[in-house]
N, CA, C and O atoms as a MOPAC input file, in Angstrom:
PM7 MOZYME 1SCF
protein

 N     86.05400 1    84.21500 1    97.63000 1
 C     87.04300 1    85.13400 1    98.15100 1
 C     87.91400 1    84.38400 1    99.14700 1
 O     87.41300 1    83.64100 1    99.99100 1
 N     89.19600 1    84.58200 1    99.04200 1
 C     90.11800 1    83.87600 1    99.91900 1
 C     90.14700 1    84.52000 1   101.30400 1
 O     89.71800 1    85.65800 1   101.49500 1
 N     90.66400 1    83.75500 1   102.25500 1
 C     90.79600 1    84.27300 1   103.61800 1
 C     91.70800 1    85.48800 1   103.64100 1
 O     91.45200 1    86.44800 1   104.36800 1
 N     92.77600 1    85.44900 1   102.84300 1
 C     93.70600 1    86.57500 1   102.79300 1
 C     92.99500 1    87.83200 1   102.29300 1
 O     93.19200 1    88.91400 1   102.84700 1
 N     92.16700 1    87.70100 1   101.24600 1
 C     91.41400 1    88.84900 1   100.73200 1
 C     90.45400 1    89.38000 1   101.78900 1
 O     90.34300 1    90.59000 1   101.98400 1
 N     89.76500 1    88.47500 1   102.46500 1
 C     88.81800 1    88.87400 1   103.50500 1
 C     89.53600 1    89.61700 1   104.62600 1
 O     89.04100 1    90.63400 1   105.11100 1
 N     90.69300 1    89.11900 1   105.03700 1
 C     91.47800 1    89.78700 1   106.08400 1
 C     91.92600 1    91.17000 1   105.63000 1
 O     91.86100 1    92.13600 1   106.39100 1
 N     92.38100 1    91.25500 1   104.38300 1
 C     92.85500 1    92.52700 1   103.85200 1
 C     91.71100 1    93.54600 1   103.78400 1
 O     91.89300 1    94.71100 1   104.13600 1
 N     90.54800 1    93.10900 1   103.33700 1
 C     89.38700 1    93.99500 1   103.26900 1
 C     88.99000 1    94.45300 1   104.67300 1
 O     88.62700 1    95.61300 1   104.86900 1
 N     89.05800 1    93.55100 1   105.64200 1
 C     88.76500 1    93.92100 1   107.02800 1
 C     89.71900 1    94.97800 1   107.54700 1
 O     89.29900 1    95.92700 1   108.20900 1
 N     90.99900 1    94.82100 1   107.25100 1
 C     92.00300 1    95.79900 1   107.67800 1
 C     91.76800 1    97.15100 1   107.01800 1
 O     91.90800 1    98.19500 1   107.65600 1
 N     91.41300 1    97.12400 1   105.74500 1
 C     91.13800 1    98.37200 1   105.02700 1
 C     89.92100 1    99.06200 1   105.63600 1
 O     89.90400 1   100.28300 1   105.78700 1
 N     88.90900 1    98.28000 1   105.98200 1
 C     87.71700 1    98.83700 1   106.61800 1
 C     88.04300 1    99.53100 1   107.92700 1
 O     87.54300 1   100.62200 1   108.19900 1
 N     88.87600 1    98.90200 1   108.73400 1
 C     89.29000 1    99.50500 1   110.01300 1
 C     90.05000 1   100.80300 1   109.75300 1
 O     89.81400 1   101.81100 1   110.41900 1
 N     90.94800 1   100.77200 1   108.79800 1
 C     91.73800 1   101.95400 1   108.46000 1
 C     90.82800 1   103.10300 1   108.02200 1
 O     90.99000 1   104.23500 1   108.47700 1
 N     89.86300 1   102.80700 1   107.13200 1
 C     88.97500 1   103.85500 1   106.62700 1
 C     88.02000 1   104.36200 1   107.70700 1
 O     87.67700 1   105.54400 1   107.72000 1
 N     87.59200 1   103.48600 1   108.60600 1
 C     86.76600 1   103.93000 1   109.73900 1
 C     87.55200 1   104.93300 1   110.58100 1
 O     86.99800 1   105.93300 1   111.03700 1
 N     88.82700 1   104.67000 1   110.78400 1
 C     89.66300 1   105.59000 1   111.54000 1
 C     89.87700 1   106.90400 1   110.81900 1
 O     89.87300 1   107.96800 1   111.43800 1
 N     90.06200 1   106.83100 1   109.51600 1
 C     90.33000 1   108.03500 1   108.73200 1
 C     89.09700 1   108.93100 1   108.59200 1
 O     89.20400 1   110.15500 1   108.67000 1
 N     87.93500 1   108.32200 1   108.38700 1
 C     86.73400 1   109.10200 1   108.09800 1
 C     85.72500 1   109.12800 1   109.24500 1
 O     84.71500 1   109.82700 1   109.16000 1
 N     85.98400 1   108.38100 1   110.31100 1
 C     85.02700 1   108.24600 1   111.40000 1
 C     84.58500 1   109.53900 1   112.04100 1
 O     83.43900 1   109.63300 1   112.48100 1
 N     85.43100 1   110.52700 1   112.11200 1
 C     85.05400 1   111.79900 1   112.71800 1
 C     84.23600 1   112.69200 1   111.81400 1
 O     83.64500 1   113.67200 1   112.26900 1
 N     84.19900 1   112.35500 1   110.52000 1
 C     83.51200 1   113.22000 1   109.55700 1
 C     82.29500 1   112.57900 1   108.90800 1
 O     81.41600 1   113.27600 1   108.40000 1
 N     82.24500 1   111.25600 1   108.92400 1
 C     81.15600 1   110.52200 1   108.27700 1
 C     80.60300 1   109.52100 1   109.28800 1
 O     81.37600 1   108.81900 1   109.94100 1
 N     79.27800 1   109.44400 1   109.42900 1
 C     78.69900 1   108.47700 1   110.37400 1
 C     79.13700 1   107.04100 1   110.06200 1
 O     79.28000 1   106.66700 1   108.89800 1
 N     79.34400 1   106.25300 1   111.10400 1
 C     79.80600 1   104.87100 1   110.93700 1
 C     78.87300 1   104.05700 1   110.05100 1
 O     79.33800 1   103.21500 1   109.28300 1
 N     77.57000 1   104.29000 1   110.14100 1
 C     76.61600 1   103.54300 1   109.31100 1
 C     76.82300 1   103.83500 1   107.83000 1
 O     76.67800 1   102.94300 1   106.99500 1
 N     77.15800 1   105.06900 1   107.50500 1
 C     77.40700 1   105.43600 1   106.10900 1
 C     78.70400 1   104.79500 1   105.63100 1
 O     78.76500 1   104.27400 1   104.51700 1
 N     79.73600 1   104.82900 1   106.46100 1
 C     81.00400 1   104.18800 1   106.09700 1
 C     80.77600 1   102.70600 1   105.84600 1
 O     81.28700 1   102.15400 1   104.87100 1
 N     80.02800 1   102.07200 1   106.70400 1
 C     79.73400 1   100.64800 1   106.54900 1
 C     79.00800 1   100.37300 1   105.23600 1
 O     79.32100 1    99.40500 1   104.54300 1
 N     78.04700 1   101.21400 1   104.89500 1
 C     77.33000 1   101.04300 1   103.62200 1
 C     78.26600 1   101.20400 1   102.43500 1
 O     78.17700 1   100.45200 1   101.46400 1
 N     79.16200 1   102.17900 1   102.50800 1
 C     80.13200 1   102.38900 1   101.42900 1
 C     81.03200 1   101.16300 1   101.28800 1
 O     81.27900 1   100.69800 1   100.17500 1
 N     81.52000 1   100.64100 1   102.40700 1
 C     82.38900 1    99.46400 1   102.37200 1
 C     81.65700 1    98.27300 1   101.75900 1
 O     82.20300 1    97.58500 1   100.89700 1
 N     80.42800 1    98.03000 1   102.19900 1
 C     79.66600 1    96.88900 1   101.68500 1
 C     79.33300 1    97.04400 1   100.20700 1
 O     79.45400 1    96.08800 1    99.44100 1
 N     78.91600 1    98.24200 1    99.79900 1
 C     78.58500 1    98.47400 1    98.39400 1
 C     79.82100 1    98.33800 1    97.51300 1
 O     79.74900 1    97.77100 1    96.42300 1
 N     80.94000 1    98.85000 1    97.97600 1
 C     82.17900 1    98.76800 1    97.19500 1
 C     82.63000 1    97.32200 1    97.04000 1
 O     83.06900 1    96.91200 1    95.96600 1
 N     82.52100 1    96.56400 1    98.10200 1
 C     82.89700 1    95.14400 1    98.03600 1
 C     82.01400 1    94.41200 1    97.03100 1
 O     82.51200 1    93.64500 1    96.20600 1
 N     80.70400 1    94.64700 1    97.09900 1
 C     79.78400 1    94.01600 1    96.14000 1
 C     80.10700 1    94.43300 1    94.71000 1
 O     80.06100 1    93.60900 1    93.79600 1
 N     80.43200 1    95.69900 1    94.51500 1
 C     80.72800 1    96.19300 1    93.17300 1
 C     81.98100 1    95.55600 1    92.57500 1
 O     82.07400 1    95.39900 1    91.35800 1
 N     82.93400 1    95.19000 1    93.41500 1
 C     84.21100 1    94.66600 1    92.92200 1
 C     84.30700 1    93.14600 1    92.89900 1
 O     85.05300 1    92.59800 1    92.08700 1
 N     83.58400 1    92.45500 1    93.75700 1
 C     83.69800 1    90.99800 1    93.85000 1
 C     83.41000 1    90.34200 1    92.50500 1
 O     82.40200 1    90.62700 1    91.85800 1
 N     84.31000 1    89.46500 1    92.10400 1
 C     84.15500 1    88.73100 1    90.86200 1
 C     84.54100 1    89.50900 1    89.62300 1
 O     84.54000 1    88.95200 1    88.52600 1
 N     84.86900 1    90.77400 1    89.76600 1
 C     85.23600 1    91.60700 1    88.62100 1
 C     86.71500 1    91.97000 1    88.60700 1
 O     87.25300 1    92.39000 1    87.58300 1
 N     87.35500 1    91.80400 1    89.74300 1
 C     88.75000 1    92.20100 1    89.90400 1
 C     89.56300 1    90.97200 1    90.27700 1
 O     89.11300 1    90.12700 1    91.05000 1
 N     90.75800 1    90.88100 1    89.72200 1
 C     91.68000 1    89.80900 1    90.08000 1
 C     91.89300 1    89.84800 1    91.59500 1
 O     92.17000 1    90.91300 1    92.14600 1
 N     91.76800 1    88.70000 1    92.27700 1
 C     91.90300 1    88.68700 1    93.74200 1
 C     93.17500 1    89.36200 1    94.25600 1
 O     93.17400 1    89.93600 1    95.34500 1
 N     94.25500 1    89.29700 1    93.48400 1
 C     95.50100 1    89.93300 1    93.91900 1
 C     95.40500 1    91.45400 1    93.89700 1
 O     96.15400 1    92.13000 1    94.60100 1
 N     94.50100 1    91.99100 1    93.10500 1
 C     94.33500 1    93.44100 1    92.98900 1
 C     93.16000 1    93.96200 1    93.80800 1
 O     92.98100 1    95.17400 1    93.93000 1
 N     92.36200 1    93.06500 1    94.36800 1
 C     91.12700 1    93.45600 1    95.04400 1
 C     91.36700 1    94.43100 1    96.19400 1
 O     90.64300 1    95.41900 1    96.31700 1
 N     92.35100 1    94.17800 1    97.02400 1
 C     92.60100 1    95.04900 1    98.17200 1
 C     92.87500 1    96.48400 1    97.76400 1
 O     92.29600 1    97.41500 1    98.32400 1
 N     93.75100 1    96.66500 1    96.79700 1
 C     94.09700 1    98.01300 1    96.34600 1
 C     92.89700 1    98.70800 1    95.69900 1
 O     92.63600 1    99.88100 1    95.96700 1
 N     92.17800 1    97.98900 1    94.85600 1
 C     91.00900 1    98.57000 1    94.19600 1
 C     89.90900 1    98.89100 1    95.20800 1
 O     89.24800 1    99.92400 1    95.10600 1
 N     89.71600 1    98.00500 1    96.18200 1
 C     88.71500 1    98.21900 1    97.22500 1
 C     89.03900 1    99.48500 1    98.01400 1
 O     88.16500 1   100.32000 1    98.24600 1
 N     90.28700 1    99.62000 1    98.42100 1
 C     90.71000 1   100.80300 1    99.17200 1
 C     90.49800 1   102.06600 1    98.34400 1
 O     89.97000 1   103.05800 1    98.84700 1
 N     90.90400 1   102.03300 1    97.08900 1
 C     90.78200 1   103.19800 1    96.21600 1
 C     89.32500 1   103.59300 1    96.01500 1
 O     88.98200 1   104.77100 1    96.11400 1
 N     88.46600 1   102.61700 1    95.73400 1
 C     87.05300 1   102.90100 1    95.50100 1
 C     86.37300 1   103.43600 1    96.76200 1
 O     85.64700 1   104.42800 1    96.70500 1
 N     86.60700 1   102.78600 1    97.89100 1
 C     86.00400 1   103.24300 1    99.15100 1
 C     86.46200 1   104.65000 1    99.49900 1
 O     85.65500 1   105.50500 1    99.86300 1
 N     87.74300 1   104.87700 1    99.38600 1
 C     88.29400 1   106.18900 1    99.74900 1
 C     87.73900 1   107.28000 1    98.83400 1
 O     87.42600 1   108.37700 1    99.29900 1
 N     87.61600 1   106.98700 1    97.53800 1
 C     87.03100 1   107.93300 1    96.59200 1
 C     85.59800 1   108.27300 1    96.99500 1
 O     85.21700 1   109.44300 1    97.04400 1
 N     84.81700 1   107.24500 1    97.28200 1
 C     83.41800 1   107.46100 1    97.65000 1
 C     83.29600 1   108.23400 1    98.96800 1
 O     82.45300 1   109.12300 1    99.09100 1
 N     84.12400 1   107.90000 1    99.93400 1
 C     84.06400 1   108.59100 1   101.22100 1
 C     84.51300 1   110.04600 1   101.09700 1
 O     83.96000 1   110.92200 1   101.76100 1
 N     85.49500 1   110.30500 1   100.26600 1
 C     85.93700 1   111.68400 1   100.05800 1
 C     84.85200 1   112.50600 1    99.38200 1
 O     84.70100 1   113.69300 1    99.67000 1
 N     84.09500 1   111.88100 1    98.48200 1
 C     82.95800 1   112.56900 1    97.85600 1
 C     81.90900 1   112.92800 1    98.89500 1
 O     81.32000 1   114.00800 1    98.84300 1
 N     81.67800 1   112.03200 1    99.82900 1
 C     80.69800 1   112.30100 1   100.88200 1
 C     81.15300 1   113.48800 1   101.72500 1
 O     80.36200 1   114.38000 1   102.03200 1
 N     82.41300 1   113.49400 1   102.09200 1
 C     82.94500 1   114.58500 1   102.91000 1
 C     82.84600 1   115.91500 1   102.15700 1
 O     82.55500 1   116.95000 1   102.75700 1
 N     83.08500 1   115.88600 1   100.85800 1
 C     83.08100 1   117.10500 1   100.05400 1
 C     81.67200 1   117.61300 1    99.73900 1
 O     81.51100 1   118.74700 1    99.28700 1
 N     80.67500 1   116.80100 1    99.96800 1
 C     79.31900 1   117.16300 1    99.57200 1
 C     78.33000 1   116.86100 1   100.68700 1
 O     78.49900 1   115.89500 1   101.43000 1
 N     77.31900 1   117.67200 1   100.79900 1
 C     76.27800 1   117.38100 1   101.78300 1
 C     75.00600 1   116.88900 1   101.09400 1
 O     73.95000 1   116.80700 1   101.72200 1
 N     75.10600 1   116.56400 1    99.81300 1
 C     73.96300 1   116.05300 1    99.05800 1
 C     73.90100 1   114.54400 1    99.15900 1
 O     74.83600 1   113.90200 1    99.63900 1
 N     72.78800 1   113.98100 1    98.70100 1
 C     72.66100 1   112.52500 1    98.60900 1
 C     73.74800 1   112.00700 1    97.70000 1
 O     74.15300 1   112.68400 1    96.75500 1
 N     74.21900 1   110.82000 1    97.97800 1
 C     75.27200 1   110.21000 1    97.18400 1
 C     74.73000 1   108.98500 1    96.47700 1
 O     73.57100 1   108.61400 1    96.66700 1
 N     75.56200 1   108.35800 1    95.66300 1
 C     75.10500 1   107.25500 1    94.83100 1
 C     75.08700 1   105.91000 1    95.54100 1
 O     74.62800 1   104.92600 1    94.96000 1
 N     75.56500 1   105.83400 1    96.76000 1
 C     75.50200 1   104.58100 1    97.50300 1
 C     74.08700 1   104.45300 1    98.05400 1
 O     73.65900 1   105.30700 1    98.83000 1
 N     73.34500 1   103.40700 1    97.67400 1
 C     71.94600 1   103.28400 1    98.09300 1
 C     71.77400 1   103.35800 1    99.61100 1
 O     72.46000 1   102.66700 1   100.36400 1
 N     70.85500 1   104.20200 1   100.03400 1
 C     70.52300 1   104.30500 1   101.45100 1
 C     71.49500 1   105.10700 1   102.28700 1
 O     71.35300 1   105.15900 1   103.50800 1
 N     72.47700 1   105.73100 1   101.66700 1
 C     73.48300 1   106.45500 1   102.43800 1
 C     73.42400 1   107.94500 1   102.11400 1
 O     73.30000 1   108.33400 1   100.95200 1
 N     73.51500 1   108.76000 1   103.14000 1
 C     73.62800 1   110.20300 1   102.98500 1
 C     74.26300 1   110.79200 1   104.23700 1
 O     74.25800 1   110.18700 1   105.30900 1
 N     74.80000 1   111.96900 1   104.06900 1
 C     75.41900 1   112.64800 1   105.20200 1
 C     74.31100 1   113.19700 1   106.07600 1
 O     73.38500 1   113.84300 1   105.58500 1
 N     74.40300 1   112.94200 1   107.36400 1
 C     73.35500 1   113.43800 1   108.26900 1
 C     73.76000 1   114.75200 1   108.88900 1
 O     73.00500 1   115.32100 1   109.67800 1

């Protein structure tokens, strides 16, 4: 992963923490970010990684907000 991709992913993480931080525990957001990054690394063209990462994380976090059940991210649930 290039430095530019790493920086972009970091910025997206900060943005999503700000957007969902009041509704989802920080530990859950962190797990979603890490799982999404693992799911996409090596499968997506590096130029598209940032957009796909943001889309996947945001989708998963919105599902968490919409549901109080266990989610598919290992070890993560709404408390």
